N, C-alpha and C positions, 0 to 999 in steps of 0.2 A: 613300249619296248621295240615295237616294229618301226622300221624306217622305210623311206621310199627306195625302191629297188633301182639300181643303175641299169642302163640299157646296153646290151651287147651290140657290136657293130652290125651283125646280121639283121637285127631288128631295125636299126637306124636305116639300113638300105631298103628293107622291105616295107617299112611303115607307110610310105606314100602310095603303095600299090594296093589294089583291091584283092580280096581272096581269090577271085577268078583269075586275075592276072598272075598271081603267085603260083596257082595250080598249073597254069599253062606253061610257065617257065620251068617248073619241076618236071612236067610231062615231056618237055622238049629235050631234056638233058639225057645224055648217055649215062650208063652206069658208072663209068670211070669219072665222068664230069661231076656227077652227083656225089661220088665218094670223095672227090677232091674238095668239094665245098663242105661236106660234112666233117672232114678231118682237118680243115683249115683253122688252126687255133686262133689266128688273128681275127677271124670273123666272129667266133663264138665266145671268146674270152670276155669277161666283164672288166670294166675299167680297173678295179682293184686287183685283178689277176694279171695285169700287164707289167712287164719289166719296167722298173723305174728308169727315168732318164738320168744322165749325169755320170760322174766318175765316182762310183761307190765300190766298196769291197764286199759288203754283206747286205743282203736284202732279207729282212725278217718279215714274213707274212704271218701276222698274229691275228687270228680270227676265231669266230665261234664255230660250233658244230654245223656241218652241212653247208659250209660256204664254198666248198670245192678246193680245199687246201691240197689234198692229194692230187686231184686232177691238175691243179695249177702247177705243182711241182713236177709232175710227170710230163705234161705237155710242154712246159717251158724247157725241161731238160732235153726232150726230143728236138726242140727248136735249136737249142744251143749246140747239140750234137751235130746238127746239119751244117753248122757254120765252122768250117775248118780254120778260118782266120781267128776264131775265138779259142779253139782247142790247141792249134799248132802241134807241138810235140807232147802235150800233156794228155791226161786222161780225165774221165768223169768219175767222181767218187760218190756213191750213194750210202748215206749213213742213217741208221735207224736205232731204236732202243735195243732190239735183239735181231739175230739173223732171220728169224721167222717174220718179224715185222717188215724187214726190208724185202724179203722174198715175196711174201704173200700179200703185202699191201702195196709197196712201192713199185715192184716189178710185175708180179702176176695178178695183182688185184684188179677189180673192175674199173678203177680209175688210174691204174698204174701205167708204167712205161709201155708195156706191150699193147695194152688196150687203147692208149691215146696216140700211139704212133701212126702216121699215115700209112696206108697199105703199101705204098711203094718205098717206105723208109722205116720198115719195122726191123728192129735189131734182132740178131741171132742171140738166143739166150742159152747159156750153158750153166745150169744150176750147180753141177758138180764142181765147176771151176770158179763159181761165183762171178761169172764174166758175161757182159753184154758186148756185142760187136755190131755197130750200125753199118749199113751198106757202104758208107764212105770210109770205113776202116777205123772210125773213132771207137775207143774202148771205154767201157764203164765197169767198175768193180764195186762190189758191195762189202760194207763193213758194218760192225755193230758196236754200240756203245758199251755193251757188257763185256766186250773183249777188245778194248781200244788199241792194245799194243799191236794188233794185226794190221792196223792202218798206217803204221810207220813205213816210210820208204817211198811209195809211189808219189810222183809229182802230179798234183791235180790242177786242171784248168777250170773246172767247175765242180762244185760240191752242192749236192742237195741233201740237206739234213731234215729229217721228218720227226716231229714231236720232240724236239730237244729239251723242252721244259720238263719232260717226263723221264729223261735219261738219268742213270746214276752217275754222279761225279761229272756233270756236264762241263763245268769250268775247266777241270783238269784235262778232260778229253779234247775240248776245243782248243785250248791254248798250248797244250803240249804235243798234240798229235795232228789235229785237222789244220789249224791255222799255219803252222810251219810248213806243212805239205802243200799248201795252196800257193804255188809259186810258178806255175807254167801258164803260158798263153794268157787268156783273159784274167785268170786268177780271181774268180768271184764265187760267192756262195749264196745259196738261197736256203732259208730256214722256214719251214712251215709248221705252225704249232698253235694249239690252244695254250693259254698261260697257266701257271701255277703261282700261288702267292710267294713262296720262298725261292723261286727259280733264279739261278744265276743268269738266266737269259736276259733279265731286266737290266743287269749291268752291261751286257753286251750291246743293248739298244743305245746306251749312252756313249759308246765308244766312237771315236772319229772313224768315218768310213762306213758307218751303218745307216741304212735307211729302213723305215718301217712302214708297212702297209697294214691297214686295219679293215675289218669287215665284220658285220654281224650276220647271224644265221638268216635274217630276213632280207639281206641284201642280195641273196642268190635268186635271180629271176627264174632259174631252172629247177629250183627245189619244189617238188610236188606239194600242193596245198595240204594234203593229209599229213605230210611229214612236218610241215611248219606248224600245223595245228597240234600234232603230237608233242613237239618240242615246247610249244606254248603251254599246253596243259600240264606238262611235267615240271617246267622251270619258271613260268611266269609268276611273279610275286615272291620269288626267292632270291636271296643274294647270290647264290651260286649260279643263278641264271646270267648274271652279269659276266661271269667268267666263261661259262659254257656256251652261251648264245651270243654275247656281245664281244667276247675276246678281251675283256678287261682284266687287269691285275687286281686281285683282292689282297691289299697289303696286310701283312701279319708281322708279329714280333714274338719271338719265343719267350721273351721276358714279360710280355703283357699278361694281365690277369684274366683276360677273356680270349677265347679262340673261336674261329668261324664255325668249326664243326658243331660245337655246343649251341651256338646261336641258331644254326640252320636246323639242327635236330629238334629244337624246341619252338620253332617258329609256327605260328598259327595264322589263319586267314582272318578269323573273327574272334573277338573276345567274348567270353560268357557274360552272364549277369554279374556285375561287380558290386562288392560291398562298399568299397571306398575308392575314390579317385582323387589324386592330388596333382597340382601343377608345381613342379620343382624348378627353382630359379637360382642360377649361379651368376650374379650380375658382374659385368665388366666395369672397370673403374673409369675407362675413357671410351670415347665413341668416335674415333677417326679410322681411316682405312687400314692402319696398321695395328689397331686395337685388338685385344682378345675378344672373343665372342661372348655374348651373354647366353649361357646355357638355359634353355627352357624345354623341359621334358615332361610329358604327361604320363603318369603311372597309375595303375589300378591294382586292386587286390580282390580275389573272389572269396567265396565262403570256405574254400579249402585252403586258404592262405597261399595260393599261387599268385605270383605277380605278373603284370602285363604292361608292356611299353606300348602306349597307344599313339603317341605322336612326338615328334621332335620339331620344335618351333624355334630352335636356336638361330642366332645370327648376330651381326654387328649392328647394334642399335644405340640410339641416344637413350638416356634414362626414361624419358617420356615414352619413347617408341617401344622399349622392351616391356614397360609396364602395361601398355595397351595390348601387346602381343600376349602377355601372360594372362591378362584379364579376359581377352577374347577366348583363349584356350579354357580358362576356368568356366566361362559361360557355355562354350561349345560342348564340353564334356561333362557339364553339370558336376564339377568338382566340389569337394567339401572344404578345401582350403588351398591357398598358395603357400608353399614352403619356400622361404627365401633365405639365403646365406647373407649375414650382415657383418662379416668380418671387415669388409671394405665398405665403409659408409655408415655403419651403425644404424641408428634409428632412422636415419634419412632414407635408407633403402626401403623399409616398410612404409614409411611416409610417402615415398614416391608412388607406390601402388595405391594407397588410400587417396592420394591427390587426384587420381584418375577416376576411381570409384570407391567411395568410403564404405560401401556395403560389403565389399569383398572380405572374406575371412583370411587373415594373414597370420602365418606362424613363422617367427624369426628363429633361425638356428645359427649357431656359431661354431666354427671349426676349432677344436682344441687339440687335434692330433693331425699328423701328416696325411697327405692325400692317399698314399698307398695303404696306410693303416686303416683309414676310414673306408677305403674301397674294398679291402680284402673280404670282409664279411658279406658284402653284396655279391662279389664274384663267387663266393662259396655257395650262395643261394643258386646262382646259375649252374654251378657244377652239380648241385643236387637236383637239377632239372625243375626248379621251382619258379623260374622266371621265363616268360614267353614274350617274344616280340610279335606284335600284330602287324603283319606285312613287313616290308623292308624299310629300314631307316639307315640308308647307306652311309651318310657322313658320320652319324653317331656310331655305327658299328665299326667303321674304319678307325675311329678314334679309340674305341674300346679295345680293339685287337692290335693296335699299333703303339699306344702310349705306355711308357714305363717310367720309373722314378728317375732315370738318368736324363730325361728330357726337361728342358727349361720351360718350354711353352706350356701354358696352363691348359689342361683338358677340360674345358668348360662344359661341354655336353656330358662328358663322363661324370663330372662333379654334380651336375644337376640330377642325373639319373641316380647317383649314389644317395643324394639327399632325399630323393623321392622314396626309394626303397628302405632307407633308414626309418623314415616316418611310417611307412606302411607295414613293413615286415620285421623291423628290428627295434621298434618302440612299443609302448603299450598300445593295445588295440582299442583304447578309449576313444569314443567319437570325438572328432575335432571340427565338425562342421554341421551343416544343416541336416535335420532328421531325414530329409528326402533321400539322402545318399544311402540310407540303410533300408529303404522300403522296397 
């Protein structure tokens, strides 16, 4: 999950110097000079915190926790305020989820406007009037998404919107209030946020005039090691970590049979001793780049009849290649059989496996009902907290939580998982493989 950290400009400049040389430079500086260096955002910002080049209207900085989103928004806003050619006759608008979020995080917070402003360019703050005034006369007003009607009227040259993915009615507030008012001077907006699966923010990313910057928690070179370790211990090995640390969208669908909260709540790091293990296969008919995938999912059951997803080996394979993948999983997990759907290909599907290794136990199954009807009982097992994913199976979980019956594309990973748990939890518990699976 961790990535190589980008290097701020100050490090690039000091890297060739010895520690003694750096110490002498610091000792030789006057207090005002040192303050200027410490407050120069252009020296300390990381590459992903830098204003994008080009002619854009919206800059969305979507990132994980601890990446410096608030600091980036505040310091960039102070920089924009200093440039009257950008502001002209407009104002700066600061938007957050609530008034308290704007005041205590964006303005007064430890990484807010007041804290990140250079000492000689700190704005006057009038909380009662919800007004900031920078030394050059530029004004900034604060607004909250829970009372969006108060934002109608002022013409903004710069908008900083913090955590918009978490606002109520984001799309309505953005398109009916903020966007129409962004019409003075530079007329640009910055949005700093961690994502949410169902956020309308994702649609805004696809709009013309929007640019997106991404960063993970581990990209922040200034984040203390103990904080990185704390985040890693709490989130590593969980799907929600992809959202909270990597700033990725977790796709979801309100019509899907599975949801992320359930998967996350029942996730485990390790499986207990299992009574049975099967490799379930939903084979694709063709094997070119546009083919459906062959679903290959390894499932198990313990003595209390709780199910476990051990591995997802799905992919686009030729018949020979998917048979080898399935058999490799069968051997790796000491499974008692390979359960394979034979609707497309009939006996040739099972024969394809036996052609690679005739010793493998194969159980053929045939779909007689629709995918949703077949999947619903398995989804119900999840809702009853009887199924656990061992670790994160990102692509499989995305398919589980995004596919519904209205979609034409076949959910091959989902199908394979459903076949696996039909065999383990919804069929007779009669042994179907080698005795060693029960010892």
